[in-house]
N, C-alpha and C positions, 0 to 999 in steps of 0.2 A: 147134892151136899159141897161137895169139893168144887165144881163149878161155881156154885153161888159164894163160898168163901173167897176164893179167886176174885171175884167180882167185886166182891164187897170190901177185900185189902185193895185191889186197883182203885176204887172209888176213892177210898181215904188216902191211898199216894198223890190221887189227881189233884188234890185240892193246893198241893206244893208242885205237882210234877206236870212238864209240858207233854211226856209221853210215859206211857207203861207199856212193855210187851212181853210175852212168855215165846219163849223158843224149846222146842223138844229136838231132845240133842243125840236122839237116837232117830229120827224120822228128819232133822235137819227142813223143821217146818215152823212157821210161825203161828203158834196157834191162837192167840189172842193179841187183840192191838188196841190200845186206849190215847187220843190225840184229839186237842178241841173239845172235850168233854164229850166225845162219841166213844161209847164201848163196845167193839164187835170182836165177838167169840168166833172160834173155828174159822178163823181167816183163810189158814193152810196156804199163806203165801209163801213162794220160794225163798230161802233165806238170803241168797246171794243178792236175788233182785232185789232184796231191802236193803241192803249193805249198798250196794251201786246207788241205789234212789237217795240213801242218806250221805253218802260222801259227796253227792251233787251240792250239798249244800252247806256241808263244810268250809271252813275258812281254808286255805291252800296251804298253809302254813301246818296245821291241825289234822290235816288229811292221812299222813303215812300213819301219824300215831294212833288215829282211830282205826286205820284198817287191819293197823295191828291188832289192836284190843278187839274187834269183832272179828276177828279171824276166826274159823270154826274149829281147827284143830286144837287151836292156843284154850277157847273155849272148855275146848272135851279133857282137855289135860289140866286146867284149874277145876275143874268140877272134879276130878278124880283127886286132887291135891287140896278140895275144900276152901277154896280162897273165895276171897270175894273183891273185886275189884274196882277202882273209881277211877275215871280220868275224867279231867278238865279240858273245854277247848271251847272253839267259838263256831257258831252257826249261822247261817244268813235268814233273817225271819221273812225276809221278803224275797220273789227272785226278781220283781223286776226292777230293785235297786237295793246296792248292796248295804244290809241292815244287818251289821253283827253283832250276836250277845255271846255273853259266857255261859256256857253251861256244864254242867255236870252229871255223869252218867254213872251210877252204880250198877255192876253187874253181880247180882244173888245167885246162888245156885239151891236149888231143892229136889227131892224127890219125890213122884207124883205115884200112888198106889204101891208106894214102897218097890220100888222097882224103874220107871220110867226117869232117866235124869232131865232136869227139868231148867232153865234158864231164866231168872227173871232180871228185866232190866229197865232202870226208870231211870228219867232225864228231867233233872231241876234249872229252873233259871237261878243263876249264881251272879248276875251281871253285876248288880248294887256291890253285895260282898266282893266281886274281887276284884272290881274296881277301888272298891276302899283298901283291901289287901296290897294291890299294887302301888295305891297313893302313899299308905305307909311304908313300904317298901323301898321306893323313891325318896321320901325324906329321910329313911334310914340310910341311904347310900350315898346321897348327895351332900355335895357343898351347898348351903343357903344361899352364897353370894353369888357363886359363878354356875353353879349347876352340875360342876363337872365329877365324877365320881370321888370320896371322901377318901382319908386313910383307912377307915375300917374296911371299905369295900375293894380297896388298893389290894391290902393284906390279903383277902380272900381270892378276889379274882385273878390278881398275878400267880398267887400261889399255883391256881386251878389252870392257869395257862404255862406255867411252867409243866408242872405235872403231864399234861397233855401231850408236849412235843414230842414228836415221834424222834427216831435216832438222827433222820435228816434234817428236821428243821430247826432252824433257828430264831432268835427274836431279838431286835435290837433295843435295849434299856438305856430309856434317857433321862436325864435328869437336869432343871434346868432353877435357877433364880433369878432374882431381882437385883441388880446392882443397886445400893444405897437405898435400900428401899425402907429402912429405918428412916433413914433422913427425910424421905418424904414425909412419912407418919409425925417427924416431930416437927418439922417446917412448915408442912401444908394441910396437918391435920389429917384425921384419919378415911374423912369422909374423901379426899383424892387418893388414900391409898387405896380405898376400896374401888374407886374408879378404875386406878391403874391395874388392879388385880382383876378386874371384870374385864378391861381389855387385852389383858395378855391371854386370857382364857379364849376371846372372843378368835384373837389370832390362831393360836393351838387349834381349833375346831375346824374353821376356815382350813388351815392349811393341811392336817391331818386329815379330815374328813373319814371316808369310811376305812381309810387304810390301817388305822388303828384307833389306839384308846389314851384319853388325856385324865389327867388324876392331878387332883390339887391334894398336898398331903400334909401342908403345912400354911404358914402364914404367907409366905414369898416362894414355895416351895411347890414346881410341880414336875410330874412324870409322865412320859409319855412309851408306849409301848406298842413296839410294829412289829408284826410277824409274818412270815414268810417273805421276806422284803431281800433284793440283792444290795449288795452295796452300794451300787450306784443308786438303787429306789431311795433306798435309804437317806443318802446326802441330798439326794433333788428335795425329799419332804422337809428335812430341817433346814435345808436354805430356802423353802418356803416360810417355813416358821420364822424365820431371820429377815425375809423380803416383809412377810407381814406386820410385824414388829418395828421393823423400821418405818413402813409407811405409817403404821399408827403414830411413831414418834413425831412424823412431821407435821401429823393434823393436831399434835396436843401440847398443851402448854407446858409438860414435864418431861423433861430428858427421859426414853425408856432404854435402858441397855440391861442387857441379860448374858449369865453365862452358861453354856449346855454341854454337858457332858456325857459322853452314850457308850456301852458295850455292848460285845455281842455274848448272848447265851450260845450255849453249843452242852453237848452228851457232859462233860465234865464239869460246866458250871450252871447250875440252876437254882444253888440258895440264893432267896431273895436276898439276905442278909448281906453275902458276901458282892453280889451284883450292885446293890444299893451302894456301898462303900468303893467299891472300883467307879461306877459310874460318878460317884461324889469328888472322887479323886481328878477325874478329868474334867468334872466342871473346874474345879479348882483352878487347873491348870490353864484351861479356857480364859478365867476371872485375872488372873494374873497376867497372862500374853495382852491383854483388853488394857489394861490397866499402863503395862510397859507401851504399847502402841500408842496409848495418850498422852503418855509423857513426853516420847520422842516428838509428837506433834506438836507438843505445848513448845517444846525447845526449838523445835523449828522455825516455828511462830516468831517466837521472842530472836 
């Protein structure tokens, strides 16, 4: 009767599940397994062998998390604590080519005959739901014009980054804005202003690459965060930003000029508001220096 109930439950689950299996937590034996519509009972497969086979089709970025979730010792502990575990990860549907989909596995526990600890695991295809969630998250975190992280994401992600820095780690915090951006909007129109913003974002992404993260936090205000870089590496990256913008200036019918200010974080200075204020002060020093240089150049030409 219990076996019939278990099969019935698995058949119901299978309507939405990719696979369903049960594990005896005493003997470490897979008792039954359902996949692709085929129900197998009393399989008595070794759990370690099943885990290894499973991990072969898991995306490499998710393999460590899945291995941790399927760890037999962890499952025994979760049974004792009465927990249910859910994990989302990617698996490859076909061995010949990489065709990964998002799935969710639910680890649920029950007792057979009031004495044998059992695990029921069922895995469902959540690919479309996951993609919709990821799209919504992307839209909520990204600036629609440039694709850079927006102010909302900036406040959350940078605070997380600052809090995650260890005692020996530092980060460079850059603030940057465009000179005379309001003049561009007022004289050439907002379309030209948007083109300019998009150009700056492309220059930043190209120069920073995978070394840091770029944000657009206001109309013409941008932030760059570089973690675990030396002073020399930081200067090199910021020079790349200036070079990319300088190159874009030569290709554009609009003069592109930016002011950049940056500060270093350390164990004493991790407050986001303070960092923004200090970087903003440095940025205006840079802006003032640029104006003074332009003034000298004009005087010299006269």
